[in-house]
PAZAPA-4460 file (N, C-alpha, C; in steps of 0.05 Angstrom, whole numbers, plus 32768, in hexadecimal, padded with zeros to 4 digits):
% residues 151
    n_x    n_y    n_z   ca_x   ca_y   ca_z    c_x    c_y    c_z   seq   type   mol
   802A   8146   7FE1   8017   8138   7FD1   8024   8121   7FC2     1      M     A
   8017   810A   7FC2   8020   80F3   7FB3   800C   80EC   7F9E     2      G     A
   8012   80D6   7F90   8000   80CC   7F7B   8000   80AE   7F7B     3      Q     A
   7FE9   80A3   7F74   7FE7   8086   7F70   7FF3   807E   7F55     4      V     A
   8006   806C   7F55   8013   8062   7F3D   8003   804B   7F32     5      V     A
   7FFB   8038   7F44   7FED   8020   7F3C   7FDD   8016   7F53     6      A     A
   7FC7   8007   7F4D   7FB7   7FF9   7F61   7FB6   7FDC   7F5A     7      V     A
   7FB8   7FCB   7F6E   7FBC   7FAE   7F69   7FAC   7F9E   7F7E     8      C     A
   7FA3   7F86   7F75   7F95   7F73   7F87   7F9E   7F57   7F82     9      I     A
   7F98   7F45   7F95   7F9C   7F29   7F92   7F86   7F1B   7FA2    10      S     A
   7F7D   7F04   7F98   7F68   7EF5   7FA6   7F73   7EE2   7FBA    11      E     A
   7F8E   7EDF   7FBA   7F9C   7ECC   7FCC   7FB1   7EDB   7FDB    12      I     A
   7FB4   7ED6   7FF5   7FC9   7EE2   8005   7FE4   7ED5   7FFF    13      R     A
   7FF9   7EE5   8002   8014   7EDB   7FFF   801E   7ED9   7FE3    14      G     A
   8010   7EE6   7FD0   8019   7EE6   7FB4   801B   7F03   7FAB    15      V     A
   8029   7F07   7F94   802A   7F21   7F88   800E   7F2A   7F7F    16      Q     A
   8009   7F44   7F80   7FEF   7F4E   7F78   7FF0   7F56   7F5A    17      K     A
   7FD9   7F57   7F4E   7FD7   7F5E   7F32   7FCB   7F7A   7F2F    18      K     A
   7FD7   7F8B   7F1E   7FCD   7FA6   7F19   7FB1   7FA4   7F0D    19      P     A
   7F9F   7FB6   7F16   7F84   7FB9   7F0B   7F7F   7FD6   7F06    20      V     A
   7F69   7FDC   7EF7   7F63   7FF8   7EF0   7F59   8007   7F09    21      E     A
   7F4A   7FFB   7F1A   7F3E   8008   7F31   7F3B   7FF5   7F48    22      V     A
   7F3E   7FFE   7F60   7F38   7FEE   7F78   7F21   7FFD   7F87    23      I     A
   7F10   7FED   7F94   7EFA   7FF8   7FA3   7EFE   7FF2   7FC0    24      H     A
   7F03   8008   7FD0   7F07   8005   7FEC   7EED   8007   7FFB    25      C     A
   7EE9   7FF5   800F   7ED1   7FF5   801F   7ED8   7FFC   803C    26      E     A
   7ECA   800E   8047   7ECF   8018   8062   7ECF   8000   8075    27      Q     A
   7EE5   7FFF   8085   7EE8   7FEB   809A   7EED   7FCF   8090    28      G     A
   7EF0   7FCC   8076   7EF3   7FB1   806A   7F0C   7FAE   8059    29      R     A
   7F13   7FC3   8049   7F2A   7FC1   8037   7F22   7FC2   801A    30      G     A
   7F31   7FB4   8009   7F2D   7FB5   7FED   7F1C   7F9E   7FE4    31      I     A
   7F06   7FA4   7FD6   7EF5   7F8F   7FCB   7F05   7F7D   7FB8    32      R     A
   7F02   7F63   7FBB   7F0F   7F4E   7FAB   7F2C   7F4B   7FB1    33      E     A
   7F36   7F56   7FC7   7F52   7F52   7FCF   7F53   7F3F   7FE7    34      D     A
   7F66   7F2D   7FE7   7F69   7F19   7FFC   7F6D   7F25   8018    35      A     A
   7F77   7F3D   801A   7F7D   7F49   8034   7F65   7F59   8040    36      H     A
   7F4F   7F59   8032   7F37   7F67   803C   7F2E   7F59   8055    37      A     A
   7F23   7F68   8068   7F18   7F5C   8080   7F19   7F70   8097    38      G     A
   7F0F   7F67   80AD   7F0E   7F78   80C5   7F28   7F75   80D5    39      D     A
   7F3D   7F82   80CA   7F57   7F82   80D8   7F67   7F9A   80D0    40      W     A
   7F7F   7F9D   80DA   7F8F   7FB6   80D7   7F9F   7FB7   80BD    41      H     A
   7FA0   7FA3   80AD   7FB0   7FA3   8094   7F9E   7F9F   807C    42      R     A
   7F8A   7FB1   8079   7F77   7FAE   8063   7F83   7FB7   8048    43      Q     A
   7F95   7FCB   8048   7FA0   7FD6   8030   7FBE   7FDA   8034    44      V     A
   7FCE   7FD3   8020   7FEB   7FD7   8022   7FF4   7FEC   800D    45      S     A
   8007   7FFC   8015   8013   8010   8003   8031   800D   8003    46      L     A
   803C   8013   7FEC   8059   8014   7FE9   8060   802A   7FD6    47      L     A
   8075   8039   7FDD   807E   804F   7FCB   808E   8043   7FB4    48      A     A
   8089   804D   7F9C   8098   8045   7F85   80B6   804B   7F89    49      E     A
   80BC   8060   7F98   80D8   8066   7F9E   80E5   804F   7FAD    50      E     A
   80D6   8041   7FBE   80E1   8029   7FCC   80E6   8013   7FB8    51      S     A
   80D3   800F   7FA5   80D6   7FFA   7F91   80EF   8001   7F7F    52      A     A
   80F4   801A   7F7B   810B   8022   7F6B   8126   8019   7F78    53      D     A
   8126   8017   7F92   813E   800C   7FA0   8143   7FF0   7F97    54      V     A
   812E   7FE0   7F95   8132   7FC4   7F8C   8139   7FC3   7F6E    55      M     A
   812D   7FD5   7F5E   8135   7FD5   7F42   8152   7FDC   7F3E    56      R     A
   815D   7FED   7F50   8179   7FF4   7F4E   818B   7FDC   7F55    57      A     A
   8180   7FC8   7F62   818F   7FAF   7F68   818C   7F9B   7F51    58      K     A
   817F   7FA3   7F3C   817C   7F92   7F24   8164   7F81   7F23    59      G     A
   8151   7F85   7F36   8139   7F75   7F36   8123   7F82   7F24    60      V     A
   8118   7F73   7F12   8103   7F7D   7F01   80E9   7F79   7F0F    61      T     A
   80DC   7F8F   7F16   80C2   7F8E   7F24   80AE   7FA1   7F19    62      I     A
   8095   7F9C   7F1E   8080   7FAD   7F15   806C   7FB1   7F2C    63      G     A
   8057   7FC0   7F26   8042   7FC4   7F3B   8036   7FAA   7F45    64      P     A
   8033   7FA8   7F5F   8027   7F91   7F6C   803B   7F7B   7F73    65      G     A
   8054   7F7D   7F69   8067   7F68   7F6E   8070   7F66   7F8B    66      D     A
   806C   7F7B   7F9A   8072   7F7A   7FB7   8058   7F74   7FC7    67      F     A
   8043   7F6C   7FB9   8029   7F66   7FC4   801C   7F80   7FD0    68      A     A
   8023   7F97   7FC5   8017   7FB0   7FCE   7FFD   7FB4   7FBF    69      E     A
   7FEA   7FC0   7FCD   7FD1   7FC8   7FC0   7FD3   7FE2   7FB0    70      N     A
   7FE2   7FF5   7FBC   7FE5   800F   7FB0   8002   8016   7FAE    71      I     A
   800B   801B   7F96   8027   8024   7F91   8025   8043   7F8E    72      L     A
   8035   8051   7F9D   8034   806E   7F9E   804D   807B   7F92    73      T     A
   804B   8095   7F8D   8063   80A4   7F85   8060   80C0   7F92    74      R     A
   8076   80CB   7F9C   8076   80E6   7FA6   806E   80E9   7FC3    75      G     A
   806A   80D3   7FD1   8064   80D4   7FEE   8074   80BE   7FFC    76      I     A
   8083   80C5   8010   8094   80B2   801E   8083   80A2   8032    77      E     A
   8076   808E   8029   8063   807F   803A   8070   8072   8052    78      V     A
   8089   8069   804F   8097   805C   8065   809B   806E   807D    79      R     A
   809A   8088   8079   809E   809C   808E   8084   80A5   809C    80      S     A
   806E   809B   8092   8054   80A4   809E   8050   8096   80B8    81      L     A
   804A   80A5   80CD   8046   8097   80E7   802B   8089   80E8    82      P     A
   8029   8074   80F8   8010   8067   80FD   7FFC   807C   8106    83      V     A
   7FE4   807B   80FB   7FCF   808F   8101   7FCC   80A4   80EC    84      G     A
   7FDF   80A6   80D9   7FDD   80B9   80C3   7FC5   80B2   80B1    85      T     A
   7FB7   80C6   80A9   7FA0   80C2   8096   7FA8   80CC   807B    86      R     A
   7FA1   80BD   8067   7FA7   80C3   804B   7F8D   80C5   803B    87      L     A
   7F89   80DC   802E   7F73   80E0   801B   7F7C   80D7   8000    88      Q     A
   7F6E   80C4   7FF3   7F76   80BB   7FD9   7F5F   80C0   7FC6    89      I     A
   7F64   80D1   7FB2   7F4E   80D9   7FA0   7F3A   80E9   7FB0    90      G     A
   7F21   80E9   7FA6   7F0C   80F9   7FB2   7EFE   80EB   7FC9    91      A     A
   7F00   80D0   7FCA   7EEF   80C1   7FDC   7EFD   80B2   7FF2    92      E     A
   7F14   80A6   7FED   7F20   8093   7FFF   7F31   80A0   8015    93      V     A
   7F2C   8097   802E   7F3D   80A0   8044   7F48   8086   8052    94      L     A
   7F62   8085   8053   7F70   806E   8060   7F7E   8078   8079    95      L     A
   7F82   8066   808C   7F91   806D   80A4   7FA7   8058   80A7    96      E     A
   7FC0   8062   80AA   7FD7   8050   80AE   7FD5   8042   80C9    97      V     A
   7FD8   8027   80C8   7FD7   8017   80E0   7FF0   8008   80E6    98      T     A
   8002   8005   80D2   801A   7FF6   80D6   802F   7FFE   80C1    99      Q     A
   8048   8000   80C9   805E   8005   80B7   806E   7FEB   80B6   100      I     A
   8072   7FE1   809E   8082   7FC9   809B   8074   7FB0   80A5   101      G     A
   8081   7F99   80A2   8077   7F80   80AB   808E   7F6C   80AD   102      K     A
   8088   7F55   80B9   809D   7F41   80BB   80A2   7F35   809F   103      E     A
   80BC   7F31   8099   80C4   7F26   807F   80C8   7F08   8084   104      C     A
   80BB   7EF8   8073   80BE   7EDB   8075   80D3   7ED0   8062   105      H     A
   80E0   7EE1   8052   80F5   7EDA   8040   80ED   7EC5   802B   106      H     A
   80D3   7EC1   8027   80CB   7EAD   8013   80BD   7EBA   7FFB   107      D     A
   80BC   7ED5   7FF9   80AF   7EE1   7FE2   80C2   7EE1   7FCA   108      C     A
   80B6   7EE4   7FB3   80C6   7EE2   7F9A   80DB   7EF9   7F99   109      A     A
   80D4   7F10   7FA3   80E7   7F27   7FA2   80FF   7F21   7FB3   110      I     A
   80FB   7F17   7FCC   8111   7F11   7FDE   8123   7EFB   7FD1   111      Y     A
   8116   7EE7   7FC6   8125   7ED2   7FBA   8137   7EDC   7FA2   112      Q     A
   812D   7EEF   7F93   813B   7EF9   7F7C   8152   7F0C   7F84   113      A     A
   814D   7F1D   7F98   8160   7F32   7F9F   816E   7F30   7FBA   114      A     A
   8164   7F1D   7FCA   8170   7F1B   7FE5   8167   7F31   7FF8   115      G     A
   8152   7F40   7FEF   8148   7F56   7FFF   812C   7F5D   7FF5   116      D     A
   811C   7F6A   8006   8102   7F72   7FFE   80FB   7F8B   800F   117      C     A
   80F1   7FA0   8002   80EB   7FB9   8010   80D0   7FBA   801E   118      V     A
   80BE   7FA9   8016   80A3   7FAA   8021   80A3   7FA6   8040   119      M     A
   80B2   7F93   804B   80B2   7F91   8068   80BB   7FAA   8077   120      P     A
   80CD   7FB9   806B   80D7   7FD1   8078   80C8   7FEB   8071   121      R     A
   80BE   7FEC   8058   80B3   8005   804E   8096   8004   8045   122      E     A
   808A   7FED   8047   806E   7FEB   8040   805D   7FF6   8057   123      G     A
   8046   8001   8051   8034   800D   8064   8019   7FFF   8062   124      V     A
   800C   7FFA   8079   7FF2   7FED   8079   7FDD   7FFF   8085   125      F     A
   7FC5   7FFE   807A   7FB0   8011   8082   7F95   8003   8085   126      C     A
   7F83   8011   8093   7F67   800A   8093   7F58   801F   8082   127      I     A
   7F41   8017   8079   7F30   8029   8069   7F1D   8037   807B   128      V     A
   7F20   8052   807D   7F0F   8063   808E   7EF6   806C   807E   129      V     A
   7EFB   8072   8064   7EE5   807A   8052   7EEA   806C   8037   130      A     A
   7ED6   805F   802D   7EDA   804F   8015   7ED6   805E   7FFB   131      G     A
   7EDC   8051   7FE5   7ED9   805C   7FCA   7EED   804F   7FB7   132      G     A
   7EEF   805A   7F9F   7F00   804F   7F8B   7F1B   805D   7F8A   133      A     A
   7F30   804E   7F83   7F4B   8059   7F7F   7F55   804F   7F65   134      I     A
   7F61   8061   7F56   7F6D   805B   7F3B   7F89   8067   7F3A   135      R     A
   7F99   805C   7F28   7FB3   8068   7F22   7FAE   8085   7F1A   136      A     A
   7FBF   8097   7F24   7FBD   80B3   7F1E   7FAF   80C3   7F34   137      G     A
   7FA1   80B5   7F46   7F93   80C3   7F5C   7FA8   80D1   7F6E   138      D     A
   7FA0   80E8   7F79   7FB1   80F7   7F8B   7FB0   80EB   7FA7   139      R     A
   7FC6   80EC   7FB5   7FC8   80E3   7FD1   7FD1   80FB   7FE2   140      I     A
   7FC1   8101   7FF6   7FC7   8117   8009   7FC8   810D   8025   141      D     A
   7FDC   8115   8034   7FDC   8110   8051   7FC9   8124   805D   142      V     A
   7FB3   811B   8069   7F9F   812E   8073   7FA1   8131   8091   143      V     A
   7FAD   811E   809F   7FB2   8122   80BB   7FC5   810C   80C5   144      S     A
   7FD1   8112   80DB   7FE1   80FD   80E8   7FD7   80FB   8105   145      D     A
   7FE2   80E9   8114   7FD9   80E3   812F   7FD9   80FD   8140   146      R     A
   7FEC   810F   813D   7FEE   8127   814D   7FD7   813A   8146   147      L     A
   7FCE   813B   812C   7FB8   814C   8124   7F9E   8144   8132   148      D     A
   7F9B   812B   8139   7F82   8121   8144   7F83   811E   8163   149      R     A
   7F9A   8124   816F   7F9C   8121   818C   7F89   8134   819A   150      A     A
   7F7E   812A   81AF   7F6A   813B   81BE   7F76   8145   81D8   151      E     A
***
């Protein structure tokens, strides 16, 4: 079991996200008022706070949303979740992992400050299977992986 540490949004792509009290996930669309919402495979991004701690150990001062993640987690190793894994967040939201990592363009503020960035290696991207609200403190459970749903 993991936990949501923070939830963040941005209205523009390619910038750090800002922490908010609650995000509203819409099935098949993503997060309301977030620039990455849409009919595609990277509707919601997750990063483990443990991954952010690696950057903090290098002397970089960072907070929630600084890696452009929508959901900062604790207690779940998101980078190890296989594509197809489903995550129950709180009572309502169901996400499905669609991509691990992404291409690094080396132009983000974190990379410029530290010469490294964990999001391209350890960030996870999801689609919204069932919508609802997510807040800091919500529980995260792995409810199935690709093998559980194989027919």
